[in-house]
C-alpha positions as a Markdown table, in Angstrom:
| # | Residue | x | y | z |
|---|---|---|---|---|
| 1 | Unk | 24.2 | -2.0 | 7.2 |
| 2 | Unk | 21.6 | 0.5 | 6.6 |
| 3 | Unk | 21.9 | 3.6 | 7.9 |
| 4 | Unk | 18.7 | 5.6 | 7.6 |
| 5 | Unk | 17.5 | 8.4 | 8.9 |
| 6 | Unk | 13.7 | 7.7 | 10.3 |
| 7 | Unk | 11.1 | 7.8 | 12.4 |
| 8 | Unk | 7.6 | 5.9 | 12.7 |
| 9 | Unk | 4.5 | 8.5 | 13.1 |
| 10 | Unk | 1.8 | 7.1 | 15.3 |
| 11 | Unk | -0.8 | 7.7 | 17.4 |
| 12 | Unk | -2.6 | 6.3 | 20.6 |
| 13 | Unk | -5.6 | 5.3 | 18.0 |
| 14 | Unk | -7.2 | 6.3 | 14.9 |
| 15 | Unk | -8.5 | 9.7 | 14.1 |
| 16 | Unk | -5.6 | 11.6 | 15.7 |
| 17 | Unk | -4.1 | 13.3 | 12.4 |
| 18 | Unk | -1.5 | 11.1 | 11.7 |
| 19 | Unk | -2.3 | 10.2 | 7.8 |
| 20 | Unk | -2.1 | 14.1 | 6.8 |
| 21 | Unk | 0.8 | 15.4 | 9.0 |
| 22 | Unk | 3.0 | 11.9 | 7.2 |
| 23 | Unk | 2.3 | 14.1 | 4.1 |
| 24 | Unk | 2.9 | 17.1 | 5.4 |
| 25 | Unk | 6.0 | 16.2 | 6.6 |
| 26 | Unk | 7.3 | 14.6 | 4.0 |
| 27 | Unk | 6.0 | 17.2 | 1.3 |
| 28 | Unk | 7.8 | 19.9 | 3.8 |
| 29 | Unk | 11.3 | 18.0 | 4.0 |
| 30 | Unk | 10.9 | 17.1 | 0.4 |
| 31 | Unk | 10.6 | 21.1 | -0.2 |
| 32 | Unk | 13.7 | 21.9 | 1.4 |
| 33 | Unk | 15.9 | 19.1 | -1.3 |
| 34 | Unk | 15.7 | 16.1 | 1.1 |
| 35 | Unk | 15.5 | 12.9 | -0.4 |
| 36 | Unk | 13.0 | 11.4 | 1.5 |
| 37 | Unk | 10.9 | 7.8 | 1.3 |
| 38 | Unk | 7.6 | 7.2 | 2.7 |
| 39 | Unk | 6.2 | 3.6 | 4.2 |
| 40 | Unk | 2.3 | 2.5 | 5.3 |
| 41 | Unk | 2.1 | 0.0 | 8.2 |
| 42 | Unk | -0.6 | -2.8 | 7.0 |
| 43 | Unk | -2.3 | -3.4 | 3.7 |
| 44 | Unk | -3.7 | 0.1 | 2.7 |
| 45 | Unk | -2.1 | 1.0 | -0.7 |
| 46 | Unk | -4.1 | 3.8 | -0.8 |
| 47 | Unk | -2.2 | 5.5 | 2.2 |
| 48 | Unk | 1.2 | 3.9 | 0.8 |
| 49 | Unk | 0.4 | 6.2 | -3.2 |
| 50 | Unk | -0.1 | 9.5 | -1.4 |
| 51 | Unk | 3.0 | 9.0 | 0.4 |
| 52 | Unk | 5.0 | 8.2 | -2.2 |
| 53 | Unk | 3.2 | 11.4 | -4.0 |
| 54 | Unk | 4.7 | 13.5 | -1.5 |
| 55 | Unk | 8.1 | 11.6 | -1.6 |
| 56 | Unk | 8.2 | 11.6 | -5.2 |
| 57 | Unk | 9.4 | 7.8 | -5.2 |
| 58 | Unk | 7.4 | 5.1 | -4.5 |
| 59 | Unk | 5.5 | 4.7 | -1.0 |
| 60 | Unk | 5.5 | 1.1 | 0.4 |
| 61 | Unk | 3.5 | -1.0 | 2.6 |
| 62 | Unk | 5.0 | -3.0 | 5.6 |
| 63 | Unk | 2.6 | -5.6 | 6.1 |
| 64 | Unk | 4.3 | -8.1 | 8.8 |
| 65 | Unk | 1.2 | -10.3 | 8.1 |
| 66 | Unk | 1.4 | -9.9 | 4.2 |
| 67 | Unk | 5.0 | -10.3 | 4.0 |
| 68 | Unk | 6.2 | -11.9 | 7.1 |
| 69 | Unk | 7.5 | -10.5 | 10.2 |
| 70 | Unk | 11.6 | -10.9 | 8.8 |
| 71 | Unk | 11.2 | -9.4 | 6.0 |
| 72 | Unk | 10.0 | -6.1 | 7.3 |
| 73 | Unk | 13.3 | -4.4 | 7.8 |
| 74 | Unk | 15.1 | -5.6 | 4.4 |
| 75 | Unk | 11.8 | -4.3 | 2.5 |
| 76 | Unk | 12.1 | -0.9 | 4.2 |
| 77 | Unk | 15.9 | -1.0 | 3.6 |
| 78 | Unk | 15.6 | -1.9 | 0.1 |
| 79 | Unk | 12.5 | 1.4 | -0.6 |
| 80 | Unk | 14.9 | 3.5 | 1.4 |
| 81 | Unk | 17.6 | 2.9 | 0.0 |
| 82 | Unk | 19.9 | 6.4 | -0.4 |
| 83 | Unk | 17.1 | 8.6 | 1.2 |
| 84 | Unk | 18.6 | 11.3 | 3.8 |
| 85 | Unk | 15.0 | 10.7 | 5.3 |
| 86 | Unk | 12.5 | 7.9 | 6.0 |
| 87 | Unk | 9.2 | 8.1 | 7.5 |
| 88 | Unk | 7.0 | 5.1 | 8.0 |
| 89 | Unk | 3.2 | 5.9 | 8.6 |
| 90 | Unk | 1.6 | 3.6 | 11.3 |
| 91 | Unk | -1.5 | 1.5 | 11.7 |
| 92 | Unk | -4.6 | 2.0 | 14.3 |
| 93 | Unk | -3.2 | 3.0 | 17.2 |
| 94 | Unk | 0.4 | 2.2 | 18.7 |
| 95 | Unk | 0.2 | -1.4 | 19.8 |
| 96 | Unk | -3.1 | -2.3 | 18.0 |
| 97 | Unk | -3.3 | -5.4 | 15.7 |
| 98 | Unk | -6.6 | -6.0 | 13.2 |
| 99 | Unk | -5.7 | -9.5 | 13.6 |
| 100 | Unk | -4.9 | -9.6 | 17.3 |
| 101 | Unk | -1.1 | -10.4 | 16.8 |
| 102 | Unk | 0.5 | -6.8 | 18.5 |
| 103 | Unk | 4.1 | -9.0 | 19.5 |
| 104 | Unk | 4.2 | -9.1 | 15.4 |
| 105 | Unk | 2.0 | -6.9 | 13.9 |
| 106 | Unk | 1.5 | -3.7 | 15.2 |
| 107 | Unk | 3.0 | 0.0 | 14.9 |
| 108 | Unk | 5.5 | -0.7 | 17.9 |
| 109 | Unk | 6.5 | -4.1 | 16.8 |
| 110 | Unk | 7.3 | -2.6 | 13.6 |
| 111 | Unk | 9.0 | 0.4 | 14.9 |
| 112 | Unk | 11.3 | -1.9 | 17.3 |
| 113 | Unk | 12.2 | -4.4 | 14.2 |
| 114 | Unk | 13.6 | -0.7 | 12.2 |
| 115 | Unk | 15.4 | 0.2 | 15.4 |
| 116 | Unk | 13.3 | 3.6 | 15.0 |
| 117 | Unk | 12.1 | 6.0 | 17.1 |
| 118 | Unk | 8.7 | 6.6 | 17.6 |
| 119 | Unk | 6.9 | 9.6 | 17.5 |
| 120 | Unk | 3.2 | 9.9 | 18.9 |
| 121 | Unk | 0.7 | 12.3 | 17.1 |
| 122 | Unk | -2.0 | 13.3 | 20.0 |
| 123 | Unk | -5.1 | 15.2 | 19.4 |
| 124 | Unk | -5.1 | 17.4 | 22.2 |
| 125 | Unk | -8.7 | 19.6 | 21.5 |
| 126 | Unk | -10.2 | 17.8 | 24.4 |
| 127 | Unk | -7.3 | 17.9 | 26.8 |
| 128 | Unk | -5.5 | 19.2 | 29.4 |
| 129 | Unk | -2.4 | 18.0 | 32.2 |
| 130 | Unk | -3.4 | 14.1 | 31.2 |
| 131 | Unk | -1.8 | 14.1 | 28.1 |
| 132 | Unk | 1.5 | 14.0 | 30.0 |
| 133 | Unk | -0.4 | 10.4 | 31.7 |
| 134 | Unk | -1.3 | 9.3 | 28.6 |
| 135 | Unk | 2.1 | 9.6 | 27.2 |
| 136 | Unk | 3.8 | 8.0 | 29.7 |
| 137 | Unk | 2.0 | 5.4 | 29.6 |
| 138 | Unk | 2.7 | 4.7 | 26.5 |
| 139 | Unk | 6.4 | 4.8 | 26.6 |
| 140 | Unk | 6.1 | 2.9 | 29.6 |
| 141 | Unk | 4.1 | -0.3 | 28.3 |
| 142 | Unk | 6.8 | -1.5 | 26.4 |
| 143 | Unk | 10.3 | -1.6 | 27.2 |
| 144 | Unk | 11.8 | -2.0 | 23.8 |
| 145 | Unk | 10.7 | 0.6 | 22.2 |
| 146 | Unk | 11.8 | 4.3 | 22.0 |
| 147 | Unk | 9.1 | 6.6 | 22.1 |
| 148 | Unk | 11.3 | 9.5 | 20.5 |
| 149 | Unk | 8.6 | 12.8 | 21.7 |
| 150 | Unk | 5.7 | 13.9 | 20.3 |
| 151 | Unk | 3.4 | 16.2 | 18.1 |
| 152 | Unk | 0.6 | 18.1 | 19.2 |
| 153 | Unk | -2.7 | 18.3 | 17.4 |
| 154 | Unk | -5.8 | 20.3 | 17.2 |
| 155 | Unk | -4.4 | 22.5 | 19.9 |
| 156 | Unk | -7.0 | 25.4 | 20.8 |
| 157 | Unk | -4.7 | 28.5 | 22.2 |
| 158 | Unk | -1.1 | 29.5 | 22.9 |
| 159 | Unk | -2.3 | 28.8 | 27.0 |
| 160 | Unk | -3.5 | 25.4 | 26.2 |
| 161 | Unk | -0.6 | 24.7 | 24.0 |
| 162 | Unk | 2.2 | 26.2 | 27.1 |
| 163 | Unk | 0.1 | 23.8 | 28.9 |
| 164 | Unk | 0.3 | 20.8 | 27.7 |
| 165 | Unk | 4.2 | 21.7 | 27.0 |
| 166 | Unk | 4.8 | 22.1 | 30.5 |
| 167 | Unk | 2.8 | 18.8 | 31.7 |
| 168 | Unk | 5.0 | 16.8 | 29.0 |
| 169 | Unk | 8.3 | 18.5 | 30.3 |
| 170 | Unk | 7.6 | 17.3 | 33.8 |
| 171 | Unk | 7.5 | 13.6 | 32.3 |
| 172 | Unk | 10.8 | 14.2 | 29.8 |
| 173 | Unk | 9.0 | 13.9 | 26.0 |
| 174 | Unk | 10.1 | 16.3 | 23.9 |
| 175 | Unk | 7.4 | 18.0 | 21.6 |
| 176 | Unk | 8.6 | 18.4 | 17.9 |
| 177 | Unk | 5.2 | 20.9 | 17.0 |
| 178 | Unk | 2.2 | 21.7 | 17.9 |
| 179 | Unk | -0.9 | 22.3 | 15.4 |
| 180 | Unk | -4.0 | 24.5 | 15.8 |
| 181 | Unk | -7.1 | 23.0 | 14.4 |
| 182 | Unk | -7.5 | 24.6 | 11.8 |
| 183 | Unk | -4.1 | 23.9 | 10.2 |
| 184 | Unk | -4.5 | 20.3 | 8.8 |
| 185 | Unk | -7.3 | 20.8 | 7.2 |
| 186 | Unk | -9.1 | 18.1 | 4.8 |
| 187 | Unk | -7.8 | 18.8 | 1.4 |
| 188 | Unk | -7.3 | 14.9 | 0.2 |
| 189 | Unk | -9.4 | 13.7 | -2.3 |
| 190 | Unk | -12.7 | 11.6 | -1.3 |
| 191 | Unk | -11.4 | 7.8 | -0.2 |
| 192 | Unk | -13.6 | 6.7 | -2.8 |
| 193 | Unk | -10.8 | 7.6 | -5.8 |
| 194 | Unk | -8.7 | 5.3 | -4.3 |
| 195 | Unk | -5.4 | 5.4 | -6.0 |
| 196 | Unk | -6.8 | 7.4 | -9.1 |
| 197 | Unk | -5.4 | 10.6 | -8.1 |
| 198 | Unk | -2.1 | 9.4 | -7.6 |
| 199 | Unk | -1.9 | 6.7 | -10.2 |
| 200 | Unk | -3.3 | 10.2 | -12.7 |
| 201 | Unk | -1.3 | 12.9 | -10.9 |
| 202 | Unk | -4.3 | 14.6 | -10.4 |
| 203 | Unk | -3.5 | 18.4 | -9.6 |
| 204 | Unk | -6.2 | 18.1 | -6.9 |
| 205 | Unk | -4.1 | 15.5 | -5.0 |
| 206 | Unk | -0.6 | 17.4 | -5.4 |
| 207 | Unk | -1.8 | 20.8 | -4.4 |
| 208 | Unk | -3.3 | 19.2 | -1.2 |
| 209 | Unk | -0.1 | 17.8 | -0.5 |
| 210 | Unk | 1.3 | 21.1 | -1.1 |
| 211 | Unk | -0.7 | 22.6 | 1.5 |
| 212 | Unk | 0.1 | 19.9 | 4.2 |
| 213 | Unk | 3.6 | 20.2 | 3.4 |
| 214 | Unk | 3.2 | 23.9 | 3.9 |
| 215 | Unk | 1.6 | 23.9 | 7.3 |
| 216 | Unk | 3.9 | 21.0 | 8.6 |
| 217 | Unk | 6.5 | 23.3 | 7.7 |
| 218 | Unk | 5.0 | 26.1 | 9.8 |
| 219 | Unk | 4.1 | 24.0 | 12.7 |
| 220 | Unk | 6.7 | 21.6 | 13.4 |
| 221 | Unk | 10.5 | 21.9 | 14.4 |
| 222 | Unk | 11.6 | 20.1 | 11.5 |
| 223 | Unk | 15.4 | 20.4 | 12.4 |
| 224 | Unk | 15.1 | 18.4 | 15.4 |
| 225 | Unk | 12.9 | 16.0 | 14.3 |
| 226 | Unk | 15.5 | 15.5 | 11.7 |
| 227 | Unk | 17.7 | 15.2 | 14.5 |
| 228 | Unk | 15.6 | 12.7 | 16.4 |
| 229 | Unk | 15.6 | 10.4 | 13.1 |
| 230 | Unk | 19.1 | 10.7 | 12.7 |
| 231 | Unk | 20.2 | 9.1 | 15.9 |
| 232 | Unk | 18.3 | 6.0 | 14.9 |
| 233 | Unk | 21.5 | 2.9 | 14.4 |
| 234 | Unk | 22.2 | 1.3 | 11.8 |
| 235 | Unk | 20.2 | -1.7 | 10.4 |
| 236 | Unk | 21.5 | -5.3 | 10.5 |
| 237 | Unk | 19.2 | -6.2 | 7.7 |
| 238 | Unk | 20.0 | -6.4 | 3.9 |
| 239 | Unk | 18.2 | -5.4 | 1.8 |
| 240 | Unk | 15.5 | -6.8 | 0.1 |
| 241 | Unk | 16.6 | -7.2 | -3.8 |
| 242 | Unk | 14.0 | -8.6 | -6.4 |
| 243 | Unk | 16.8 | -9.8 | -8.4 |
| 244 | Unk | 16.2 | -14.3 | -9.0 |
| 245 | Unk | 19.0 | -16.5 | -8.3 |
| 246 | Unk | 19.8 | -17.0 | -11.8 |
| 247 | Unk | 19.0 | -14.0 | -13.9 |
| 248 | Unk | 17.0 | -14.7 | -16.9 |
| 249 | Unk | 18.4 | -14.0 | -20.3 |
| 250 | Unk | 17.0 | -13.6 | -24.0 |
| 251 | Unk | 13.8 | -12.3 | -25.0 |
| 252 | Unk | 12.2 | -10.0 | -22.7 |
| 253 | Unk | 8.4 | -10.6 | -23.1 |
| 254 | Unk | 6.1 | -7.5 | -22.7 |
| 255 | Unk | 3.5 | -7.9 | -19.8 |
| 256 | Unk | 1.2 | -4.4 | -19.4 |
| 257 | Unk | 0.9 | -3.7 | -15.8 |
| 258 | Unk | -2.5 | -1.7 | -15.0 |
| 259 | Unk | -1.0 | 2.4 | -13.8 |
| 260 | Unk | -0.9 | 5.5 | -15.2 |
| 261 | Unk | 1.5 | 8.0 | -15.4 |
| 262 | Unk | 1.9 | 7.8 | -11.3 |
| 263 | Unk | 2.2 | 4.4 | -11.1 |
| 264 | Unk | 0.7 | 1.3 | -10.8 |
| 265 | Unk | -2.4 | -0.5 | -9.3 |
| 266 | Unk | 0.2 | -3.1 | -8.1 |
| 267 | Unk | 2.8 | -2.4 | -4.8 |
| 268 | Unk | 6.0 | -1.7 | -6.5 |
| 269 | Unk | 7.7 | -4.4 | -5.5 |
| 270 | Unk | 5.4 | -6.2 | -8.4 |
| 271 | Unk | 7.1 | -4.7 | -11.5 |
| 272 | Unk | 10.4 | -4.6 | -10.0 |
| 273 | Unk | 10.2 | -8.4 | -9.2 |
| 274 | Unk | 8.7 | -8.8 | -13.1 |
| 275 | Unk | 11.3 | -7.1 | -14.5 |
| 276 | Unk | 13.9 | -9.2 | -12.9 |
| 277 | Unk | 12.1 | -12.3 | -14.0 |
| 278 | Unk | 13.0 | -11.1 | -17.5 |
| 279 | Unk | 9.8 | -9.0 | -18.2 |
| 280 | Unk | 9.7 | -5.7 | -19.8 |
| 281 | Unk | 6.9 | -3.6 | -17.8 |
| 282 | Unk | 4.9 | -1.5 | -19.8 |
| 283 | Unk | 1.8 | 0.6 | -17.9 |
| 284 | Unk | -1.8 | 0.8 | -19.2 |
| 285 | Unk | -4.3 | 2.8 | -18.2 |
| 286 | Unk | -7.4 | 1.0 | -17.8 |
| 287 | Unk | -9.6 | 4.1 | -17.6 |
| 288 | Unk | -8.0 | 6.2 | -20.8 |
| 289 | Unk | -5.7 | 4.2 | -23.1 |
| 290 | Unk | -7.7 | 2.2 | -25.7 |
| 291 | Unk | -5.4 | -0.8 | -26.8 |
| 292 | Unk | -2.9 | -2.5 | -24.9 |
| 293 | Unk | 0.6 | -1.6 | -25.6 |
| 294 | Unk | 2.5 | -3.2 | -28.9 |
| 295 | Unk | 3.6 | -6.8 | -28.3 |
| 296 | Unk | 1.9 | -7.3 | -25.0 |
| 297 | Unk | 2.4 | -10.7 | -23.7 |
| 298 | Unk | 0.2 | -10.7 | -20.2 |
| 299 | Unk | -1.5 | -8.6 | -18.5 |
| 300 | Unk | -1.6 | -7.6 | -14.4 |
| 301 | Unk | -4.2 | -5.6 | -12.9 |
| 302 | Unk | -3.2 | -5.0 | -9.3 |
| 303 | Unk | -5.4 | -4.8 | -6.2 |
| 304 | Unk | -5.5 | -1.0 | -5.7 |
| 305 | Unk | -7.7 | -0.4 | -9.1 |
| 306 | Unk | -10.3 | 1.5 | -7.2 |
| 307 | Unk | -14.7 | -0.5 | -8.0 |
| 308 | Unk | -16.1 | 3.2 | -7.9 |
| 309 | Unk | -14.7 | 3.4 | -11.5 |
| 310 | Unk | -17.2 | 1.5 | -13.1 |
| 311 | Unk | -18.3 | 3.6 | -15.3 |
| 312 | Unk | -15.2 | 4.7 | -16.6 |
| 313 | Unk | -14.1 | 1.3 | -17.3 |
| 314 | Unk | -17.1 | -0.2 | -18.9 |
| 315 | Unk | -16.8 | 3.0 | -21.4 |
| 316 | Unk | -13.8 | 2.0 | -22.0 |
| 317 | Unk | -14.9 | -1.0 | -24.6 |
| 318 | Unk | -11.7 | -1.1 | -27.0 |
| 319 | Unk | -9.9 | -1.7 | -24.0 |
| 320 | Unk | -12.1 | -4.2 | -22.9 |
| 321 | Unk | -12.1 | -6.1 | -25.8 |
| 322 | Unk | -8.8 | -6.0 | -25.9 |
| 323 | Unk | -8.3 | -7.7 | -22.6 |
| 324 | Unk | -10.9 | -10.5 | -23.5 |
| 325 | Unk | -8.8 | -10.9 | -26.7 |
| 326 | Unk | -6.0 | -11.8 | -24.8 |
| 327 | Unk | -7.5 | -13.7 | -22.2 |
| 328 | Unk | -8.8 | -16.4 | -24.8 |
| 329 | Unk | -5.7 | -16.9 | -26.3 |
| 330 | Unk | -4.5 | -18.3 | -23.0 |
| 331 | Unk | -1.9 | -15.5 | -22.3 |
| 332 | Unk | -1.8 | -15.0 | -18.6 |
| 333 | Unk | -3.9 | -12.4 | -17.1 |
| 334 | Unk | -3.8 | -12.0 | -13.3 |
| 335 | Unk | -6.3 | -10.0 | -11.6 |
| 336 | Unk | -6.8 | -8.5 | -8.3 |
| 337 | Unk | -8.6 | -7.0 | -6.0 |
| 338 | Unk | -11.7 | -5.1 | -8.0 |
| 339 | Unk | -9.3 | -6.1 | -10.7 |
| 340 | Unk | -11.8 | -9.4 | -10.9 |
| 341 | Unk | -14.8 | -7.7 | -11.0 |
| 342 | Unk | -13.6 | -5.6 | -14.2 |
| 343 | Unk | -12.7 | -9.1 | -16.0 |
| 344 | Unk | -17.0 | -10.1 | -15.2 |
| 345 | Unk | -19.8 | -10.0 | -17.5 |
| 346 | Unk | -21.0 | -7.2 | -15.8 |
| 347 | Unk | -20.5 | -4.8 | -12.6 |
| 348 | Unk | -23.8 | -3.1 | -11.5 |
| 349 | Unk | -25.5 | -3.5 | -14.9 |
| 350 | Unk | -22.8 | -2.2 | -16.7 |
| 351 | Unk | -20.7 | -4.3 | -19.4 |
| 352 | Unk | -17.5 | -5.1 | -18.4 |
| 353 | Unk | -14.5 | -7.3 | -20.0 |
| 354 | Unk | -16.8 | -10.9 | -20.2 |
| 355 | Unk | -14.3 | -12.7 | -19.6 |
| 356 | Unk | -15.3 | -13.9 | -16.5 |
| 357 | Unk | -18.5 | -16.0 | -17.0 |
| 358 | Unk | -20.1 | -13.8 | -14.1 |
| 359 | Unk | -21.9 | -10.3 | -12.6 |
| 360 | Unk | -20.5 | -8.6 | -10.1 |
| 361 | Unk | -22.6 | -6.4 | -7.9 |
| 362 | Unk | -22.0 | -3.4 | -5.1 |
| 363 | Unk | -23.6 | -4.1 | -1.8 |
| 364 | Unk | -23.6 | -2.1 | 1.2 |
| 365 | Unk | -20.8 | -2.4 | 3.6 |
| 366 | Unk | -17.1 | -3.5 | 3.4 |
| 367 | Unk | -15.3 | -7.4 | 3.6 |
| 368 | Unk | -12.1 | -6.7 | 5.2 |
| 369 | Unk | -9.6 | -8.6 | 5.9 |
| 370 | Unk | -6.7 | -11.1 | 5.6 |
| 371 | Unk | -7.3 | -14.6 | 4.3 |
| 372 | Unk | -4.7 | -17.5 | 4.8 |
| 373 | Unk | -5.4 | -19.2 | 1.4 |
| 374 | Unk | -4.1 | -22.3 | -0.5 |
| 375 | Unk | -4.2 | -22.6 | -4.0 |
| 376 | Unk | -7.3 | -24.7 | -5.5 |
| 377 | Unk | -5.9 | -25.8 | -8.5 |
| 378 | Unk | -2.4 | -25.0 | -10.6 |
| 379 | Unk | -2.6 | -21.7 | -12.5 |
| 380 | Unk | -0.1 | -18.8 | -13.3 |
| 381 | Unk | 0.1 | -17.5 | -9.7 |
| 382 | Unk | 0.5 | -21.2 | -8.2 |
| 383 | Unk | 0.9 | -24.6 | -8.5 |
| 384 | Unk | -2.2 | -26.2 | -6.3 |
| 385 | Unk | -1.4 | -26.5 | -2.6 |
| 386 | Unk | 0.4 | -23.3 | -2.6 |
| 387 | Unk | -0.6 | -21.2 | 0.7 |
| 388 | Unk | -0.3 | -17.6 | 0.6 |
| 389 | Unk | -1.5 | -14.7 | 2.9 |
| 390 | Unk | -3.6 | -12.0 | 1.4 |
| 391 | Unk | -5.8 | -9.0 | 1.6 |
| 392 | Unk | -9.7 | -8.6 | 1.0 |
| 393 | Unk | -11.5 | -5.3 | 0.5 |
| 394 | Unk | -14.1 | -4.9 | -1.3 |
| 395 | Unk | -18.0 | -3.8 | -1.3 |
| 396 | Unk | -19.0 | -5.2 | -4.9 |
| 397 | Unk | -19.3 | -9.4 | -5.1 |
| 398 | Unk | -19.3 | -11.9 | -8.0 |
| 399 | Unk | -22.1 | -14.2 | -8.7 |
| 400 | Unk | -20.9 | -17.1 | -9.0 |
| 401 | Unk | -18.2 | -16.9 | -6.0 |
| 402 | Unk | -16.0 | -19.0 | -8.4 |
| 403 | Unk | -15.7 | -20.9 | -11.4 |
| 404 | Unk | -15.3 | -24.4 | -12.1 |
| 405 | Unk | -11.9 | -24.5 | -11.6 |
| 406 | Unk | -11.3 | -21.8 | -8.0 |
| 407 | Unk | -8.6 | -19.5 | -7.6 |
| 408 | Unk | -8.3 | -20.2 | -3.8 |
| 409 | Unk | -9.7 | -22.2 | -0.9 |
| 410 | Unk | -9.5 | -21.1 | 2.7 |
| 411 | Unk | -10.9 | -22.4 | 6.0 |
| 412 | Unk | -14.4 | -21.1 | 6.9 |
| 413 | Unk | -15.3 | -19.9 | 3.4 |
| 414 | Unk | -16.5 | -20.9 | -0.3 |
| 415 | Unk | -13.4 | -21.3 | -3.0 |
| 416 | Unk | -13.3 | -18.0 | -4.4 |
| 417 | Unk | -12.0 | -16.8 | -7.7 |
| 418 | Unk | -11.6 | -17.8 | -11.3 |
| 419 | Unk | -8.7 | -19.8 | -13.1 |
| 420 | Unk | -9.6 | -20.4 | -17.3 |
| 421 | Unk | -6.5 | -20.8 | -19.5 |
| 422 | Unk | -4.1 | -18.1 | -18.4 |
| 423 | Unk | -6.7 | -16.1 | -15.9 |
| 424 | Unk | -6.4 | -16.3 | -12.6 |
| 425 | Unk | -8.4 | -13.7 | -10.7 |
| 426 | Unk | -9.5 | -13.0 | -7.2 |
| 427 | Unk | -10.0 | -10.3 | -5.0 |
| 428 | Unk | -7.7 | -11.2 | -2.7 |
| 429 | Unk | -4.9 | -9.4 | -2.8 |
| 430 | Unk | -1.5 | -10.9 | -2.4 |
| 431 | Unk | 1.9 | -9.1 | -1.8 |
| 432 | Unk | 4.4 | -10.3 | -4.2 |
| 433 | Unk | 7.9 | -10.3 | -2.6 |
| 434 | Unk | 6.9 | -12.6 | -0.3 |
| 435 | Unk | 5.6 | -14.9 | -3.1 |
| 436 | Unk | 8.6 | -14.0 | -5.7 |
| 437 | Unk | 7.7 | -17.1 | -8.2 |
| 438 | Unk | 4.3 | -15.6 | -8.9 |
| 439 | Unk | 6.2 | -12.7 | -11.1 |
| 440 | Unk | 9.0 | -16.0 | -12.6 |
| 441 | Unk | 5.5 | -18.4 | -13.6 |
| 442 | Unk | 4.0 | -15.3 | -15.2 |
| 443 | Unk | 6.8 | -14.9 | -17.4 |
| 444 | Unk | 7.4 | -18.4 | -18.0 |
| 445 | Unk | 3.8 | -18.6 | -19.1 |
| 446 | Unk | 4.6 | -15.2 | -21.1 |
| 447 | Unk | 7.1 | -16.7 | -23.4 |
| 448 | Unk | 5.0 | -20.3 | -23.7 |
| 449 | Unk | 3.2 | -20.1 | -27.4 |
| 450 | Unk | -0.6 | -18.5 | -27.5 |
| 451 | Unk | -2.9 | -21.3 | -27.5 |
| 452 | Unk | -5.9 | -21.0 | -30.3 |
| 453 | Unk | -8.6 | -18.9 | -29.2 |
| 454 | Unk | -11.4 | -20.8 | -26.9 |
């Protein structure tokens, strides 16, 4: 049994201010001295990282499509261990699903799986008494959903707020706070910076989170919200554990994980799985470190490394040379997302690590979506024929799209990614908690003798 006071913060659709308010609530409660935890529904690692910055512990993704619906509650219980309050930030609208599977993948479905009350954030800038009809409809749509109340955003005036509160009182919906139009300012660093401001402990990002915390503390009834969170029942799901069935003994190979002082570009569970499999996990900063950690036997570059830092990655020539040498000796190098681009010969005319005989180029627009992929060949990541679900989000593409030995194949698309010696590189980003064998395979490969350079 897991007892964690919790709420899910959602909205009728994107754009109502759920993200900024989630950060503000976590920061405000952390400032009170509470141990808090933050989670993001869906694959967005940037939102999860900022939730972690606000909470002071790793922010985690709860994505039913990537990890399977059955792992959502265990992963939540693991990430919220010993927390006095947990906030789960929804995605899109409450009942929406990117993949068209709202019964298992929507914010509402996750809230039901977590037996958690939902607080709906509603942008009321152009709304009056109709807010009651809107919220009543969301509450009535699914009888299994526990709609605990609302927070009003972009309220125009005290008179406007009184009108909205009266309308919601008529349908029996509590209001936990009301924010004026200027009280959730766009203070966070631009999205193009990705996880970097969090990973680097950027002062601007920390100031922005504090500012949002001050706004939440001034406008939200935190005590009432904590009381709602505390009314959530026990979770029957056992917490997820990275520990293998048979713990490894003996040498602990050094596995370098791309990141910085504020975390890595991988999901937090990646490092936990690697340590449980027997690795000594050491951070390497692709933007600042000029060498791999001493004794590095393997390298993992997570999918959160942003494409927009091509110039900085290219300028770090010493680390590029070290990564190329590690790959040439057959050591495991796993690169996800933009990590694939870093291993290429060049990106937008800038020299990269040169591990892969491929050239990257940025294009307008994004490739976004889930893929059910099958391993095309044996690799450090998976045996040939293994099927995984991953997520893609990128603007830059590689030519060629795949090497002589492709990493993945999927229906309706050409083979993608590169497998060469111990290298596995692809723009597909799986969640390792769903495939813990990846960590075990990588650590076993790291312990194997090095090959002669090619």
